[in-house]
N, C-alpha and C positions, 0 to 999 in steps of 0.2 A: 474872299468869302463873304466879308462884311458888305463889301461893295454890291455883290449879287443879291443880298438880302435887302437892300434898300427898296429896289422896284416892288418886291413882293409885298413888303410891309406897306407902301404906298397904295398898292392895288387892293389889298385887304381892307385898308382904311377907307377907300373909295367905293368898295362894294357893299360895305354895310356897316363898317366901323363906326362912322359918324352917328348912325341911327342907334347904335348900341351905347355910345357914349352920352347920348342925350337921355337914356333911361337910368343912368347911373343915380342911385339913391332915391329913385321914384318907382311906383308901381306902373306896369304896363297900362298903356292908355286904351280905354275901350273904343271900339269903332263908333262912328257917328250913325244915327238912325237915318236910314234912306229908303227909298222906294224899293221893295223887294223884287220889283220887275226890272231893276237895273242892274241886279247881281248877275255874274257870269253865268251861274246855274239856271237862271230863269229868263234867259234870252229867248226871243221869239222862236218857236220850234215849227219846222215845216215838215209835216209828214204826208204820205198818200192818204187822201180822205174821199169818202164817197160824196156824192152830189148833194148839196144842202136841200133840205125839204122844208116846206112851209107847213107849220101846225094849223090845221083846220079847226075853228071853233064852232061847235055844234050848238045852235041856239037853244036855249032852255035846258041846258045839260050842265051838271055839276062837274062833269069829267071833260077834260081837254086832252085831245089825241096827242099822244107822245108825252104825256105827264108820267112822272115816275112815282108820284105820291098823291094821295087824297086829301090827308089832313097835313097841316103845317108841322115840319119836325125840325130838330137843331142841326141838321146835317148840312154840310157846305154844299153849295149848288150854284154859286156865282163868283165872279172875279171880286177879290177883296175878302171872301169868306175864309174863316179860319178852321183848321182841323188838326188833330193831333196824330202824329205818326208814331207808332210802338215799333221799336227796333230791338229784337231779340235774336241775335245772330250766335249759333253755337255750331261752328263747322269744325269738322275733323276729316283729314285726309292722310291716308298712308299709301305710299306707292313703293313697290321694290321691283327692280328690273335686274335680270341676269342675262348676259349674253356671252356665248363662247362660240368661236369659229376657228376652224382648222383646214388647212389646204395643203396638198403635197402634188407636185408636178415633176414628170420625169421624161424627158424628150431625148431621142437619140437618132442620128442620122448618119448614113454612109454612103459610098459609091463605088461597091465593089465590081459592078459591071455597068458599062454605058456604051453600047454600040461597039465594043471593042477598043474604045479610045482611052479606057482606063490604064492601058499599059503605057501611055505617054504622060500620065500624071507625074511619074517620078522626075521627069525633065523639067516640069514646071513647078511642082512642089518641093519643098526640102525633103531631105532623105528620112528625116524623122517623122513624116506624116504618113499615117496608115490610111489608104482610101476607104477602108471598110468601116472606119470610125471616124468620121471627120467631125461630127457635131455630137456632143454628149451634154445635155443640160438637166440640171436637178434642182429644185427649189422646193421649199417648205415655209409656210407662215402660219402662226397661231395668234389669236387674240382673244382676249377675255375682258369683259367690264361688269361691274356691279354698281347699283345705284340705289339709293334709299331716300325717300322724302317722307317726313312726318310733321304734319301741320295741325295746330290746335287754336282756334280763334273764339273768343267769347267776348260779345259786346251786348250790353242791355241798357237801353236809354229810351227816352220819350222827348220828342221834339214837336214844337207847334210850327206848322206850316201855313202858307197862304196860297190861296188859289190865284195864280198870276195870269191864267190864260184858260179859255174854254175852246177847245179844238171843235172843228166842224161836226166830228161825229159824237160829240157830247162829252168826251173824256176831258179831265182837267190837267193842266200843268202846275205843279205845286213847287214851293220853294220855301225854305225856312233856315233860320241860323239861330243860334244860342250861344251866348258868351256868359262865362261864369269865372269871376276872378276871386281867388281866396289867396290872401296876403299878396305875394308877389309873382303869383303864377296864375295864368289865365288859360281856360279851357274853352275851346271853340268846337261847336257841333253844327254840320251843315246838312241838309237834306234837299234833294231834288229829284223830280222824276214826273211821269205820267200815270195818273190813276183813273179808274172807273167810277162814276158816281154810285153804281150799285155796290162795290166793294167797301163803301163807307159804312160803318156800323151806326146803330141807333145812338151810341155815346159819342158820335162824331169822331171816330178813331179810325185808323187803317193800319193794317200790318205791313211791314216792310216788304215781305215776299210778294204783295199784290201791287207793287210799284214797278212799272216798266221804265227801263232806261234809268234805274235808280243810280243816284249819286250820293253816297253816304261818306262823310268825313268825321273823323273824331281826332282832334290833335290841341295843340296849344303852344304858347310861348311865355317866356318868363325866365327867372333866373334858373331854375332847375332844369328846364329844357335847353337853356343855353349852355349850361355846364356839360349836358351829355352830348352835345353836338361838337364835331372836330372844329378845330379853329379855321378861319378863312385861309390862312396861310398854307395849313395842312391840305385844304380841299383844293387849293391851286395847284399844290405840288402833285396832288393824287391825278389831276387832269393832264399836267404837263409831262411828268416823268413817265418814261416808257417801261419802266421795270419798278 
């Protein structure tokens, strides 16, 4: 038994034990500041787009064709601009299903008369066989099932995002990340998706439910989170053991 545990311990150490040993006695390290466009959530997006149109400038006119505003405002409108994403998720779902099914079958078959040849059946079949009741089948099945799902989620936070791409139809691709470390626990919030410039408020904020293809994550890492997770060896056994 001890010999079998050695490969598991070595695998656990190689899978992430070294990284955890490096954090002993020190706080989790913050991620380096990098270009938001290089994040996985902000990769270049390819979506079906209409044909691009060229804006026509009218001489001696203060209004430009295709312009969304007349006076300058603080709303994000170009790559690199910032805006605030307001997330206030309060979802509740309750599902209850009940299924019942029953079925009864009864089949009988005999051969009392068959062109007068039924008189020869005793010579072929055993004496205990009655030609009038050769087959008698009876089956019955019943099944019932009940299921209940109840979910309640509540997330409220604000995250600043960066416009990483302007799509040909004028929509913006945004991505943002925020990390907060308190003592030895680090909380990380991420947001990414596609928005319309028209949905940005005058305060340069946008609601989460106006983000298409939204990807919102809220998690963290640290000593408390590490204690709440199963050990690496237990995770390996959960994958390998069939029971």
